[in-house]
C-alpha positions in Angstrom: 0.0 0.1 0.0 1.3 3.5 -0.7 1.9 6.5 1.5 -1.1 8.1 3.4 -2.4 11.2 1.8 -1.4 13.5 4.7 2.3 12.3 4.4 2.3 13.0 0.6 0.8 16.4 1.1 3.1 17.3 4.0 6.2 16.2 2.1 5.3 17.8 -1.3 2.8 20.6 -0.9 3.4 21.8 2.6 7.0 20.8 2.9 8.8 22.6 5.9 9.6 22.4 9.5 6.2 23.9 10.6 4.1 20.9 9.6 3.5 17.8 11.7 1.4 14.8 11.3 -1.0 13.9 14.3 -2.6 10.6 14.9 -4.6 11.1 18.0 -7.8 13.3 18.0 -6.7 14.7 21.4 -3.6 15.9 19.9 -5.4 17.6 17.0 -7.9 19.2 19.3 -5.0 20.4 21.6 -3.1 21.8 18.5 -6.4 23.6 17.4 -6.7 25.2 20.8 -3.1 26.2 20.8 -3.8 28.3 17.6 -2.4 25.9 15.1 -4.2 25.2 11.7 -5.2 21.7 11.3 -6.3 19.9 8.1 -8.5 17.0 8.0 -8.7 14.9 4.9 -11.5 12.4 4.0 -10.3 8.8 4.1 -7.3 9.6 6.1 -6.9 8.6 9.9 -4.2 11.3 10.5 -4.5 15.1 10.7 -2.0 17.7 9.5 -1.1 20.5 11.9 0.5 23.7 10.8 2.1 26.4 12.7 0.3 29.4 11.4 0.3 31.6 14.5 1.3 35.3 13.9 4.1 36.5 15.9 4.9 40.1 16.7 7.8 41.3 14.6 10.7 43.3 15.7 10.1 46.9 15.6 11.9 49.2 13.1 14.6 51.2 14.6 14.5 55.0 13.7 17.7 56.9 13.7 
């Protein structure tokens, strides 16, 4: 059997260190409540979690 759809998408479309694959529903709910984006796909038992929280940037120094 081939790779799970979530694995294919995380490696090709959303490649990066900000993506993780979650198996447990409890993990997915916790990630969502922590401000992460989760992606559920029909037919897949796993969930993708993406770090999409917006962080304050460094202010511009004026001289």
